[in-house]
C-alpha positions as CSV (number, residue, x, y, z in Angstrom):
1,M,22.6,-59.4,-31.6
2,E,23.8,-56.8,-29.1
3,S,21.9,-53.5,-28.6
4,E,23.3,-50.2,-27.0
5,R,21.3,-47.1,-26.3
6,N,22.8,-43.6,-26.5
7,E,20.9,-40.4,-25.7
8,F,21.9,-36.9,-26.8
9,D,20.6,-33.5,-25.9
10,E,21.3,-30.1,-27.5
11,V,21.8,-31.1,-31.0
12,K,23.4,-28.3,-33.1
13,L,23.8,-30.3,-36.3
14,L,20.7,-32.1,-37.8
15,S,20.7,-32.0,-41.5
16,A,19.7,-34.2,-44.5
17,F,22.3,-34.4,-47.4
18,T,22.7,-36.3,-50.7
19,M,25.7,-37.1,-52.7
20,G,25.9,-38.0,-56.4
21,A,23.8,-37.4,-59.5
22,P,20.0,-38.1,-59.7
23,G,19.6,-41.9,-60.1
24,K,22.9,-42.7,-58.4
25,R,22.4,-40.6,-55.3
26,T,23.1,-41.7,-51.7
27,F,21.4,-40.1,-48.7
28,F,22.4,-39.4,-45.2
29,L,21.7,-37.5,-42.0
30,A,24.4,-35.6,-40.2
31,I,23.5,-35.5,-36.5
32,G,25.4,-34.1,-33.5
33,Q,27.8,-31.2,-32.9
34,K,29.9,-29.3,-35.4
35,E,33.0,-31.1,-34.1
36,K,31.6,-34.5,-33.1
37,W,28.9,-35.9,-35.3
38,V,27.7,-39.1,-36.9
39,R,26.8,-39.9,-40.4
40,V,23.6,-42.0,-40.7
41,W,23.1,-43.4,-44.2
42,L,19.5,-44.2,-45.3
43,E,17.6,-45.1,-48.4
44,K,15.7,-42.5,-50.4
45,Y,12.3,-43.9,-49.5
46,L,13.1,-43.7,-45.8
47,L,14.1,-40.1,-46.1
48,Q,11.0,-39.3,-48.1
49,T,8.9,-41.2,-45.5
50,L,10.5,-39.2,-42.7
51,G,9.8,-35.9,-44.3
52,L,6.1,-36.8,-44.6
53,A,5.9,-38.4,-41.0
54,I,7.4,-35.1,-39.6
55,D,4.5,-33.1,-41.1
56,E,2.0,-35.4,-39.7
57,F,3.8,-35.5,-36.3
58,I,3.9,-31.6,-36.0
59,A,0.1,-31.5,-37.1
60,A,-0.8,-34.0,-34.4
61,L,1.0,-32.1,-31.8
62,S,-0.6,-28.8,-32.7
63,K,-4.0,-30.5,-32.5
64,E,-3.2,-31.4,-29.0
65,H,-2.3,-27.9,-28.2
66,V,1.3,-28.9,-27.1
67,T,3.4,-25.9,-26.1
68,F,7.2,-25.9,-26.1
69,D,9.7,-24.1,-24.0
70,S,10.7,-20.9,-25.8
71,K,14.4,-21.3,-24.7
72,A,14.6,-24.7,-26.3
73,E,13.1,-23.2,-29.6
74,E,15.9,-20.7,-29.9
75,M,18.6,-23.5,-30.0
76,P,20.8,-22.7,-32.8
77,L,21.1,-25.3,-35.7
78,S,23.7,-25.5,-38.4
79,A,22.7,-26.7,-41.9
80,D,26.4,-26.5,-43.1
81,V,28.2,-29.7,-44.2
82,P,30.2,-30.7,-41.2
83,S,33.9,-30.3,-41.3
84,G,36.0,-33.3,-40.6
85,L,35.2,-36.9,-40.5
86,P,32.2,-38.3,-38.6
87,A,32.7,-40.0,-35.3
88,S,30.9,-43.0,-36.8
89,E,29.0,-44.0,-39.9
90,L,25.9,-46.0,-39.4
91,D,23.1,-47.4,-41.5
92,V,19.5,-46.8,-40.5
93,D,17.2,-49.8,-39.7
94,Q,14.3,-47.9,-38.3
95,V,13.4,-44.2,-37.5
96,T,10.8,-43.1,-34.9
97,L,9.5,-39.8,-33.5
98,G,8.3,-39.3,-30.0
99,F,7.5,-36.6,-27.6
100,E,8.3,-36.4,-23.9
101,R,8.7,-33.5,-21.4
102,Q,8.4,-30.6,-23.8
103,R,11.0,-32.1,-26.2
104,I,10.7,-34.1,-29.4
105,E,12.8,-37.2,-29.7
106,L,14.2,-38.6,-32.9
107,N,15.1,-42.1,-32.3
108,L,17.2,-44.1,-34.8
109,L,17.9,-47.9,-34.6
110,V,21.1,-48.2,-36.5
111,H,24.1,-50.6,-37.2
112,P,27.7,-49.9,-38.2
113,S,28.0,-49.4,-41.9
114,G,29.7,-52.3,-43.8
115,P,29.1,-55.9,-44.2
116,R,29.2,-56.9,-40.5
117,Q,26.1,-56.2,-38.6
118,E,26.8,-57.8,-35.4
119,S,25.5,-55.1,-33.0
120,Q,22.7,-52.6,-33.2
121,R,22.6,-49.2,-31.5
122,E,19.7,-47.0,-30.6
123,L,20.5,-43.3,-31.0
124,S,17.9,-41.0,-29.2
125,Y,18.2,-37.3,-29.9
126,R,16.2,-34.6,-28.2
127,I,15.4,-31.8,-30.6
128,T,13.3,-28.8,-30.9
129,P,10.1,-28.4,-33.1
130,S,12.0,-25.9,-35.4
131,Q,14.9,-28.3,-35.9
132,L,12.4,-31.1,-36.7
133,K,10.5,-28.9,-39.1
134,K,13.7,-27.8,-40.9
135,L,14.7,-31.5,-41.3
136,G,11.4,-32.3,-42.7
137,A,11.7,-29.5,-45.2
138,Q,15.1,-30.6,-46.2
139,A,14.1,-34.3,-46.6
140,K,11.1,-33.4,-49.0
141,S,13.3,-30.9,-51.0
142,I,16.2,-33.4,-51.5
143,C,13.8,-36.1,-52.4
144,A,11.9,-33.9,-54.8
145,A,15.1,-32.9,-56.5
146,G,15.7,-36.3,-58.0
147,R,14.5,-37.9,-61.2
148,P,10.9,-37.0,-62.2
149,I,8.3,-39.8,-61.5
150,C,6.4,-41.3,-64.4
151,I,2.7,-40.6,-63.9
152,L,1.7,-44.1,-65.3
153,C,3.8,-46.5,-63.5
154,G,5.3,-44.5,-60.7
155,N,8.9,-45.4,-61.4
156,P,11.7,-42.8,-61.9
157,I,12.3,-41.5,-65.3
158,D,16.1,-41.6,-66.4
159,P,17.5,-38.8,-68.4
160,A,18.4,-41.3,-71.0
161,G,14.7,-42.3,-71.4
162,H,12.1,-44.5,-69.7
163,I,10.4,-47.7,-70.8
164,C,7.0,-47.6,-68.9
165,P,5.6,-51.1,-68.2
166,T,2.1,-49.7,-67.9
167,G,2.5,-47.8,-71.4
168,N,3.3,-50.9,-73.2
C-alpha cells in the first residue's frame, strides 16, 4: 500500500459537521481553506473520542506551561459550511495530535473514499490552540445531539423504542 504525506499551514477552515437524522447521521471534518478544502469522513465514535482527546491534550499542554505565539492565536477560523465541492473526499483511518515548535499538529491517516483503498495519505495540519478547542467543542456538541443513551446497556435509544438487553 502506497503512502503519501501532505503538510498544511494556516488552516482557515476546521469544523466538524453531521448530516442526517439521529440514528442515520454521517460525520465529517471540513479542513483547509474556504475555496480549497477536503472532506474527511469519520465514524461517530472517532469524532467523540477526538473531542475528549482534545480536552486531555489541551490540559496536558497547560500543565507543561506551554505558551503560544499570539499572532498564531489570532488566525481567523470559519465555521461556515464550505461552498463548492471538496478537493477530495477521504475516510479516516487514524487521528493523532502533536505539538511542535509552538504549533499544534492535527495528523490524519486517510484513504480515498470508496471501495478501493489502494493508497493511504497522511495529512498534517498545523493549527492554533483556539482552533483545536473550537473543534473539540463542536465534536462533543454534535455527538451529544444524537440519540440518548440507555443508562443500563449503553446503547442508543431509538425514537421508536428501545429493547434493552440488560433490562430483560
